[in-house]
Structures are given as C-alpha cells and as structure tokens.
C-alpha positions as protocol buffer text, in pm:
chain_id: "A"
residue {
  index: 1
  type: MET
  ca { x: -972 y: 1536 z: -1033 }
}
residue {
  index: 2
  type: GLU
  ca { x: -667 y: 1501 z: -1257 }
}
residue {
  index: 3
  type: ILE
  ca { x: -407 y: 1466 z: -980 }
}
residue {
  index: 4
  type: VAL
  ca { x: -426 y: 1212 z: -697 }
}
residue {
  index: 5
  type: ARG
  ca { x: -182 y: 1236 z: -407 }
}
residue {
  index: 6
  type: ILE
  ca { x: -123 y: 954 z: -158 }
}
residue {
  index: 7
  type: GLY
  ca { x: 101 y: 946 z: 148 }
}
residue {
  index: 8
  type: ALA
  ca { x: 230 y: 599 z: 234 }
}
residue {
  index: 9
  type: ILE
  ca { x: 422 y: 442 z: 521 }
}
residue {
  index: 10
  type: THR
  ca { x: 526 y: 82 z: 568 }
}
residue {
  index: 11
  type: ASP
  ca { x: 706 y: -138 z: 818 }
}
residue {
  index: 12
  type: VAL
  ca { x: 703 y: 119 z: 1096 }
}
residue {
  index: 13
  type: HIS
  ca { x: 781 y: -152 z: 1354 }
}
residue {
  index: 14
  type: HIS
  ca { x: 731 y: 91 z: 1642 }
}
residue {
  index: 15
  type: GLY
  ca { x: 820 y: -45 z: 1985 }
}
residue {
  index: 16
  type: PRO
  ca { x: 1006 y: 29 z: 2310 }
}
residue {
  index: 17
  type: GLU
  ca { x: 1342 y: -36 z: 2147 }
}
residue {
  index: 18
  type: ASN
  ca { x: 1247 y: 126 z: 1816 }
}
residue {
  index: 19
  type: ASP
  ca { x: 1053 y: 443 z: 1899 }
}
residue {
  index: 20
  type: MET
  ca { x: 913 y: 568 z: 1568 }
}
residue {
  index: 21
  type: ARG
  ca { x: 687 y: 844 z: 1699 }
}
residue {
  index: 22
  type: ASP
  ca { x: 916 y: 1126 z: 1585 }
}
residue {
  index: 23
  type: TYR
  ca { x: 931 y: 971 z: 1238 }
}
residue {
  index: 24
  type: MET
  ca { x: 551 y: 952 z: 1238 }
}
residue {
  index: 25
  type: ARG
  ca { x: 518 y: 1313 z: 1353 }
}
residue {
  index: 26
  type: LYS
  ca { x: 742 y: 1422 z: 1066 }
}
residue {
  index: 27
  type: PHE
  ca { x: 527 y: 1228 z: 820 }
}
residue {
  index: 28
  type: VAL
  ca { x: 202 y: 1370 z: 956 }
}
residue {
  index: 29
  type: HIS
  ca { x: 336 y: 1727 z: 958 }
}
residue {
  index: 30
  type: ASP
  ca { x: 452 y: 1694 z: 596 }
}
residue {
  index: 31
  type: MET
  ca { x: 119 y: 1547 z: 490 }
}
residue {
  index: 32
  type: ASN
  ca { x: -93 y: 1805 z: 672 }
}
residue {
  index: 33
  type: ASN
  ca { x: 109 y: 2112 z: 582 }
}
residue {
  index: 34
  type: ASN
  ca { x: 289 y: 2044 z: 254 }
}
residue {
  index: 35
  type: PHE
  ca { x: 188 y: 1742 z: 46 }
}
residue {
  index: 36
  type: LEU
  ca { x: -186 y: 1755 z: 129 }
}
residue {
  index: 37
  type: PRO
  ca { x: -274 y: 1403 z: 10 }
}
residue {
  index: 38
  type: ASP
  ca { x: -616 y: 1272 z: -83 }
}
residue {
  index: 39
  type: LEU
  ca { x: -552 y: 979 z: 152 }
}
residue {
  index: 40
  type: VAL
  ca { x: -278 y: 820 z: 360 }
}
residue {
  index: 41
  type: VAL
  ca { x: -212 y: 448 z: 394 }
}
residue {
  index: 42
  type: GLU
  ca { x: -24 y: 237 z: 648 }
}
residue {
  index: 43
  type: LEU
  ca { x: 104 y: -71 z: 469 }
}
residue {
  index: 44
  type: GLY
  ca { x: 151 y: -317 z: 753 }
}
residue {
  index: 45
  type: ASP
  ca { x: 390 y: -429 z: 1028 }
}
residue {
  index: 46
  type: PHE
  ca { x: 289 y: -127 z: 1231 }
}
residue {
  index: 47
  type: CYS
  ca { x: 422 y: -194 z: 1581 }
}
residue {
  index: 48
  type: ASP
  ca { x: 478 y: -419 z: 1882 }
}
residue {
  index: 49
  type: PRO
  ca { x: 152 y: -546 z: 2035 }
}
residue {
  index: 50
  type: GLU
  ca { x: 154 y: -317 z: 2339 }
}
residue {
  index: 51
  type: GLU
  ca { x: 239 y: -9 z: 2132 }
}
residue {
  index: 52
  type: LEU
  ca { x: -48 y: 5 z: 1884 }
}
residue {
  index: 53
  type: ASN
  ca { x: -240 y: 285 z: 2054 }
}
residue {
  index: 54
  type: ASN
  ca { x: 73 y: 498 z: 2098 }
}
residue {
  index: 55
  type: ILE
  ca { x: 180 y: 497 z: 1733 }
}
residue {
  index: 56
  type: ASN
  ca { x: -173 y: 504 z: 1592 }
}
residue {
  index: 57
  type: ASP
  ca { x: -250 y: 813 z: 1801 }
}
residue {
  index: 58
  type: GLU
  ca { x: 22 y: 992 z: 1604 }
}
residue {
  index: 59
  type: PHE
  ca { x: -86 y: 850 z: 1267 }
}
residue {
  index: 60
  type: SER
  ca { x: -445 y: 951 z: 1344 }
}
residue {
  index: 61
  type: LYS
  ca { x: -344 y: 1316 z: 1345 }
}
residue {
  index: 62
  type: SER
  ca { x: -331 y: 1298 z: 965 }
}
residue {
  index: 63
  type: LYS
  ca { x: -606 y: 1516 z: 824 }
}
residue {
  index: 64
  type: ALA
  ca { x: -649 y: 1299 z: 514 }
}
residue {
  index: 65
  type: PRO
  ca { x: -862 y: 982 z: 523 }
}
residue {
  index: 66
  type: ARG
  ca { x: -658 y: 691 z: 667 }
}
residue {
  index: 67
  type: TYR
  ca { x: -639 y: 338 z: 531 }
}
residue {
  index: 68
  type: TYR
  ca { x: -469 y: 34 z: 683 }
}
residue {
  index: 69
  type: VAL
  ca { x: -325 y: -277 z: 517 }
}
residue {
  index: 70
  type: MET
  ca { x: -252 y: -575 z: 739 }
}
residue {
  index: 71
  type: GLY
  ca { x: 108 y: -698 z: 771 }
}
residue {
  index: 72
  type: ASN
  ca { x: 222 y: -1043 z: 879 }
}
residue {
  index: 73
  type: HIS
  ca { x: 352 y: -914 z: 1215 }
}
residue {
  index: 74
  type: ASP
  ca { x: 19 y: -740 z: 1279 }
}
residue {
  index: 75
  type: VAL
  ca { x: -161 y: -1071 z: 1236 }
}
residue {
  index: 76
  type: THR
  ca { x: 82 y: -1297 z: 1425 }
}
residue {
  index: 77
  type: GLU
  ca { x: 166 y: -1061 z: 1714 }
}
residue {
  index: 78
  type: ILE
  ca { x: -145 y: -847 z: 1761 }
}
residue {
  index: 79
  type: GLY
  ca { x: -421 y: -1046 z: 1592 }
}
residue {
  index: 80
  type: ARG
  ca { x: -641 y: -941 z: 1303 }
}
residue {
  index: 81
  type: ALA
  ca { x: -955 y: -868 z: 1506 }
}
residue {
  index: 82
  type: GLU
  ca { x: -768 y: -680 z: 1779 }
}
residue {
  index: 83
  type: PHE
  ca { x: -576 y: -470 z: 1528 }
}
residue {
  index: 84
  type: LYS
  ca { x: -894 y: -374 z: 1344 }
}
residue {
  index: 85
  type: ARG
  ca { x: -1073 y: -289 z: 1666 }
}
residue {
  index: 86
  type: LYS
  ca { x: -795 y: -66 z: 1795 }
}
residue {
  index: 87
  type: VAL
  ca { x: -742 y: 131 z: 1473 }
}
residue {
  index: 88
  type: GLY
  ca { x: -1115 y: 156 z: 1409 }
}
residue {
  index: 89
  type: ILE
  ca { x: -1165 y: -24 z: 1077 }
}
residue {
  index: 90
  type: ASP
  ca { x: -1426 y: -280 z: 976 }
}
residue {
  index: 91
  type: TYR
  ca { x: -1266 y: -418 z: 659 }
}
residue {
  index: 92
  type: ASP
  ca { x: -1001 y: -674 z: 569 }
}
residue {
  index: 93
  type: TRP
  ca { x: -978 y: -547 z: 212 }
}
residue {
  index: 94
  type: THR
  ca { x: -1146 y: -252 z: 44 }
}
residue {
  index: 95
  type: SER
  ca { x: -1128 y: -5 z: -244 }
}
residue {
  index: 96
  type: VAL
  ca { x: -1202 y: 361 z: -316 }
}
residue {
  index: 97
  type: ASN
  ca { x: -1228 y: 588 z: -618 }
}
residue {
  index: 98
  type: ILE
  ca { x: -1037 y: 915 z: -600 }
}
residue {
  index: 99
  type: GLY
  ca { x: -1103 y: 1118 z: -912 }
}
residue {
  index: 100
  type: PHE
  ca { x: -1001 y: 915 z: -1217 }
}
residue {
  index: 101
  type: LEU
  ca { x: -813 y: 654 z: -1009 }
}
residue {
  index: 102
  type: HIS
  ca { x: -938 y: 329 z: -855 }
}
residue {
  index: 103
  type: ILE
  ca { x: -736 y: 233 z: -546 }
}
residue {
  index: 104
  type: ILE
  ca { x: -747 y: -119 z: -400 }
}
residue {
  index: 105
  type: PHE
  ca { x: -621 y: -223 z: -55 }
}
residue {
  index: 106
  type: LEU
  ca { x: -555 y: -597 z: -29 }
}
residue {
  index: 107
  type: ASP
  ca { x: -490 y: -822 z: 271 }
}
residue {
  index: 108
  type: GLY
  ca { x: -228 y: -1081 z: 179 }
}
residue {
  index: 109
  type: THR
  ca { x: -164 y: -1217 z: 529 }
}
residue {
  index: 110
  type: TRP
  ca { x: -387 y: -1524 z: 526 }
}
residue {
  index: 111
  type: GLY
  ca { x: -309 y: -1895 z: 536 }
}
residue {
  index: 112
  type: GLU
  ca { x: -40 y: -2083 z: 721 }
}
residue {
  index: 113
  type: SER
  ca { x: 224 y: -1878 z: 543 }
}
residue {
  index: 114
  type: HIS
  ca { x: 55 y: -1547 z: 630 }
}
residue {
  index: 115
  type: ALA
  ca { x: 132 y: -1464 z: 267 }
}
residue {
  index: 116
  type: HIS
  ca { x: -182 y: -1569 z: 81 }
}
residue {
  index: 117
  type: ILE
  ca { x: -485 y: -1406 z: -84 }
}
residue {
  index: 118
  type: PRO
  ca { x: -787 y: -1624 z: 6 }
}
residue {
  index: 119
  type: ARG
  ca { x: -1059 y: -1726 z: -239 }
}
residue {
  index: 120
  type: GLU
  ca { x: -1313 y: -1496 z: -70 }
}
residue {
  index: 121
  type: GLU
  ca { x: -1088 y: -1197 z: -129 }
}
residue {
  index: 122
  type: LEU
  ca { x: -1024 y: -1292 z: -492 }
}
residue {
  index: 123
  type: GLU
  ca { x: -1397 y: -1322 z: -550 }
}
residue {
  index: 124
  type: TRP
  ca { x: -1449 y: -980 z: -392 }
}
residue {
  index: 125
  type: LEU
  ca { x: -1176 y: -840 z: -618 }
}
residue {
  index: 126
  type: GLU
  ca { x: -1342 y: -983 z: -929 }
}
residue {
  index: 127
  type: GLN
  ca { x: -1669 y: -816 z: -828 }
}
residue {
  index: 128
  type: ASP
  ca { x: -1497 y: -489 z: -740 }
}
residue {
  index: 129
  type: LEU
  ca { x: -1325 y: -472 z: -1079 }
}
residue {
  index: 130
  type: GLY
  ca { x: -1649 y: -564 z: -1252 }
}
residue {
  index: 131
  type: ASP
  ca { x: -1804 y: -246 z: -1114 }
}
residue {
  index: 132
  type: ILE
  ca { x: -1554 y: -10 z: -1282 }
}
residue {
  index: 133
  type: PRO
  ca { x: -1481 y: 69 z: -1648 }
}
residue {
  index: 134
  type: LYS
  ca { x: -1206 y: -153 z: -1786 }
}
residue {
  index: 135
  type: THR
  ca { x: -1010 y: 154 z: -1894 }
}
residue {
  index: 136
  type: GLN
  ca { x: -1007 y: 312 z: -1546 }
}
residue {
  index: 137
  type: PRO
  ca { x: -652 y: 332 z: -1404 }
}
residue {
  index: 138
  type: ILE
  ca { x: -596 y: 110 z: -1098 }
}
residue {
  index: 139
  type: ILE
  ca { x: -331 y: 98 z: -829 }
}
residue {
  index: 140
  type: VAL
  ca { x: -303 y: -166 z: -557 }
}
residue {
  index: 141
  type: PHE
  ca { x: -160 y: -160 z: -205 }
}
residue {
  index: 142
  type: CYS
  ca { x: -60 y: -488 z: -37 }
}
residue {
  index: 143
  type: HIS
  ca { x: 188 y: -555 z: 242 }
}
residue {
  index: 144
  type: TYR
  ca { x: 385 y: -795 z: 23 }
}
residue {
  index: 145
  type: PRO
  ca { x: 540 y: -646 z: -291 }
}
residue {
  index: 146
  type: ILE
  ca { x: 385 y: -807 z: -597 }
}
residue {
  index: 147
  type: ARG
  ca { x: 607 y: -951 z: -875 }
}
residue {
  index: 148
  type: PHE
  ca { x: 909 y: -811 z: -691 }
}
residue {
  index: 149
  type: TYR
  ca { x: 1050 y: -1134 z: -548 }
}
residue {
  index: 150
  type: GLU
  ca { x: 1010 y: -1332 z: -867 }
}
residue {
  index: 151
  type: HIS
  ca { x: 1165 y: -1056 z: -1078 }
}
residue {
  index: 152
  type: PHE
  ca { x: 1475 y: -1030 z: -861 }
}
residue {
  index: 153
  type: GLY
  ca { x: 1504 y: -1400 z: -780 }
}
residue {
  index: 154
  type: ILE
  ca { x: 1434 y: -1352 z: -406 }
}
residue {
  index: 155
  type: SER
  ca { x: 1238 y: -1606 z: -205 }
}
residue {
  index: 156
  type: GLY
  ca { x: 919 y: -1480 z: -40 }
}
residue {
  index: 157
  type: GLY
  ca { x: 606 y: -1290 z: -135 }
}
residue {
  index: 158
  type: LEU
  ca { x: 251 y: -1407 z: -187 }
}
residue {
  index: 159
  type: ASP
  ca { x: 219 y: -1780 z: -246 }
}
residue {
  index: 160
  type: ASN
  ca { x: -64 y: -1733 z: -502 }
}
residue {
  index: 161
  type: GLU
  ca { x: 64 y: -1427 z: -682 }
}
residue {
  index: 162
  type: ASP
  ca { x: -11 y: -1563 z: -1030 }
}
residue {
  index: 163
  type: GLU
  ca { x: -371 y: -1632 z: -932 }
}
residue {
  index: 164
  type: LEU
  ca { x: -405 y: -1278 z: -797 }
}
residue {
  index: 165
  type: MET
  ca { x: -256 y: -1112 z: -1105 }
}
residue {
  index: 166
  type: SER
  ca { x: -477 y: -1311 z: -1340 }
}
residue {
  index: 167
  type: VAL
  ca { x: -780 y: -1132 z: -1192 }
}
residue {
  index: 168
  type: PHE
  ca { x: -646 y: -805 z: -1336 }
}
residue {
  index: 169
  type: ASP
  ca { x: -629 y: -940 z: -1691 }
}
residue {
  index: 170
  type: GLY
  ca { x: -814 y: -700 z: -1920 }
}
residue {
  index: 171
  type: TYR
  ca { x: -811 y: -415 z: -1667 }
}
residue {
  index: 172
  type: ASN
  ca { x: -595 y: -103 z: -1656 }
}
residue {
  index: 173
  type: LEU
  ca { x: -364 y: -187 z: -1365 }
}
residue {
  index: 174
  type: ILE
  ca { x: -79 y: 66 z: -1366 }
}
residue {
  index: 175
  type: ALA
  ca { x: 105 y: 0 z: -1039 }
}
residue {
  index: 176
  type: THR
  ca { x: 121 y: -198 z: -717 }
}
residue {
  index: 177
  type: PHE
  ca { x: 284 y: -92 z: -390 }
}
residue {
  index: 178
  type: GLY
  ca { x: 415 y: -304 z: -104 }
}
residue {
  index: 179
  type: GLY
  ca { x: 669 y: -307 z: 177 }
}
residue {
  index: 180
  type: HIS
  ca { x: 773 y: -603 z: 395 }
}
residue {
  index: 181
  type: TYR
  ca { x: 1117 y: -708 z: 279 }
}
residue {
  index: 182
  type: PRO
  ca { x: 1351 y: -459 z: 110 }
}
residue {
  index: 183
  type: TYR
  ca { x: 1488 y: -191 z: 344 }
}
residue {
  index: 184
  type: TYR
  ca { x: 1534 y: 59 z: 61 }
}
residue {
  index: 185
  type: GLY
  ca { x: 1275 y: -94 z: -168 }
}
residue {
  index: 186
  type: GLY
  ca { x: 1296 y: -93 z: -545 }
}
residue {
  index: 187
  type: TYR
  ca { x: 1071 y: -165 z: -840 }
}
residue {
  index: 188
  type: ALA
  ca { x: 1012 y: -409 z: -1121 }
}
residue {
  index: 189
  type: GLU
  ca { x: 828 y: -332 z: -1443 }
}
residue {
  index: 190
  type: VAL
  ca { x: 644 y: -643 z: -1560 }
}
residue {
  index: 191
  type: ASN
  ca { x: 416 y: -635 z: -1864 }
}
residue {
  index: 192
  type: GLY
  ca { x: 381 y: -259 z: -1841 }
}
residue {
  index: 193
  type: VAL
  ca { x: 285 y: -257 z: -1471 }
}
residue {
  index: 194
  type: TYR
  ca { x: 513 y: -93 z: -1215 }
}
residue {
  index: 195
  type: HIS
  ca { x: 550 y: -308 z: -903 }
}
residue {
  index: 196
  type: ILE
  ca { x: 705 y: -91 z: -634 }
}
residue {
  index: 197
  type: ALA
  ca { x: 847 y: -194 z: -296 }
}
residue {
  index: 198
  type: LEU
  ca { x: 855 y: 108 z: -67 }
}
residue {
  index: 199
  type: CYS
  ca { x: 1124 y: 184 z: 191 }
}
residue {
  index: 200
  type: LYS
  ca { x: 1075 y: 88 z: 551 }
}
residue {
  index: 201
  type: MET
  ca { x: 974 y: 396 z: 747 }
}
residue {
  index: 202
  type: ARG
  ca { x: 1309 y: 435 z: 921 }
}
residue {
  index: 203
  type: ALA
  ca { x: 1456 y: 496 z: 574 }
}
residue {
  index: 204
  type: SER
  ca { x: 1174 y: 712 z: 438 }
}
residue {
  index: 205
  type: TYR
  ca { x: 802 y: 753 z: 379 }
}
residue {
  index: 206
  type: ALA
  ca { x: 652 y: 791 z: 31 }
}
residue {
  index: 207
  type: LYS
  ca { x: 471 y: 1073 z: -145 }
}
residue {
  index: 208
  type: ILE
  ca { x: 289 y: 922 z: -443 }
}
residue {
  index: 209
  type: THR
  ca { x: 147 y: 1142 z: -719 }
}
residue {
  index: 210
  type: VAL
  ca { x: -66 y: 997 z: -999 }
}
residue {
  index: 211
  type: THR
  ca { x: -207 y: 1171 z: -1305 }
}
residue {
  index: 212
  type: PRO
  ca { x: -352 y: 1012 z: -1620 }
}
residue {
  index: 213
  type: THR
  ca { x: -7 y: 1033 z: -1782 }
}
residue {
  index: 214
  type: LYS
  ca { x: 250 y: 995 z: -1504 }
}
residue {
  index: 215
  type: LEU
  ca { x: 331 y: 824 z: -1175 }
}
residue {
  index: 216
  type: GLU
  ca { x: 579 y: 979 z: -931 }
}
residue {
  index: 217
  type: VAL
  ca { x: 708 y: 826 z: -608 }
}
residue {
  index: 218
  type: ASP
  ca { x: 915 y: 1050 z: -382 }
}
residue {
  index: 219
  type: GLU
  ca { x: 1100 y: 883 z: -93 }
}
residue {
  index: 220
  type: GLY
  ca { x: 1315 y: 1186 z: -27 }
}
residue {
  index: 221
  type: ASP
  ca { x: 1473 y: 1083 z: 302 }
}
residue {
  index: 222
  type: ALA
  ca { x: 1622 y: 780 z: 127 }
}
residue {
  index: 223
  type: GLY
  ca { x: 1719 y: 977 z: -183 }
}
residue {
  index: 224
  type: ILE
  ca { x: 1481 y: 772 z: -399 }
}
residue {
  index: 225
  type: TYR
  ca { x: 1259 y: 927 z: -667 }
}
residue {
  index: 226
  type: TYR
  ca { x: 1073 y: 742 z: -943 }
}
residue {
  index: 227
  type: HIS
  ca { x: 905 y: 906 z: -1241 }
}
residue {
  index: 228
  type: PHE
  ca { x: 713 y: 681 z: -1479 }
}
residue {
  index: 229
  type: ASN
  ca { x: 530 y: 783 z: -1795 }
}
residue {
  index: 230
  type: LEU
  ca { x: 204 y: 594 z: -1817 }
}
residue {
  index: 231
  type: ASN
  ca { x: 82 y: 439 z: -2140 }
}
residue {
  index: 232
  type: THR
  ca { x: -274 y: 414 z: -2013 }
}
residue {
  index: 233
  type: LYS
  ca { x: -592 y: 457 z: -2207 }
}
residue {
  index: 234
  type: LEU
  ca { x: -758 y: 792 z: -2152 }
}
residue {
  index: 235
  type: PHE
  ca { x: -1029 y: 764 z: -1892 }
}
residue {
  index: 236
  type: VAL
  ca { x: -1283 y: 1041 z: -1849 }
}
residue {
  index: 237
  type: ILE
  ca { x: -1514 y: 1070 z: -1546 }
}
C-alpha cells in the first residue's frame, strides 16, 4: 500500500452546552463516503463524563478501524478505566502497521501533571521500534502536541518530551500529531520532523494522507492545508 489515509478528530468536548453530534455526523459521513480512510483516530478530550456513550455512538458509525488516544480531561473527569471500558478498548498505548507506514498511539496523560509519558510506556516504545526496520516511516499520535510548545515559546506540553524524542533517535520518524491547546493548530518542523497540532473539532477535523514522498493534512473547514515533501529513505515492504 503506497497511500495511507487517516481521519483524525481532537478536542471534541461534547456536552450538554456544546453538542458536537452534528459535527461528528459530518465527519463520519465524509469518512465513510468520500475520504475512505484506513483508520480514524480520536485524539483526546472527547466529552463530558455523562455524554461519552452519546458521542461515541456517533463516532462508532465510522466504517474504518477506530483508535482512541487519552486526553487530560478524559482522565480527570471520566477516569482512564471507565473511558476504556465504555469505548471498548484494552490498551493505553498501541501501534499498527498500515502498508509502508508504522503508526504509534501514545498516552501522555500520566503523572500529577497529566502530561507525562511513564517509564513503562517508554520501554514499550523502545521494544515496539525495535521490531520494525529503522528505515520504516513512522508517525505518532499523542493528545499533547510534541515540540510545539517549545518551538513557539508557549508553556505546556509533555513534561518529559526530550526523553520521549530521544527514543526515536536513529528511526525514521516523519511526523507527530496532537491537539489539546491551539484552537486552529499549527506546526513546527524540528530536525526534519513535522510536529503538527490539529484544530479542535469545532474548527475542523483532519484528513491526513501519507505516501513515501509526501504528507498532506487537510483541515478544510478551518481553511488549513499542509503539504510536506518527505526526505525519507525508501522503504519497501
């Protein structure tokens, strides 16, 4: 597979005073009928505690495989175990290969700050990367944008970001995706890696297209479109 398509939403924050079900229906319809992604991912801060079933029922109508990344509000207001039980997942962090691309889903909501990658997760990541060729392109999803805060001089983000990024040394990381803070998102290119903060869902959802030579991010409702040429080593399955 030479093209990988991913539909992404973040910071839905669905609740009685912020009904996001119509936004979610629009996303699901576009995914199922137009974009046809290989997977869809919800990047955290999904909803108010009493509204999880309502919004997840709509998200679950996506025909593509669904992945969830925990957000700080999910942990503090719903609870990690309850969230996982209700959406039907058994992982805190995980990864998947889609064609030529290795996709990693991290949980950065640990510790007192709820913005920390624990040692157990870092050790899992080291093992996960050790099981793939070093030239295989990698993208990462995490609720907190990586390298974004530091690049733009904004306080926040993961409190052990340097430790996390050191694990990727020697591997073919091409991009990371997060949500959490910026309403309209943005990106920072650091050492050849594109660190992208996606729009909150009220602004737009994202259609991500990856090939061995390009990365495109389409957040059309917000008028945002990124096209990056990738200087990655050729990887052949």
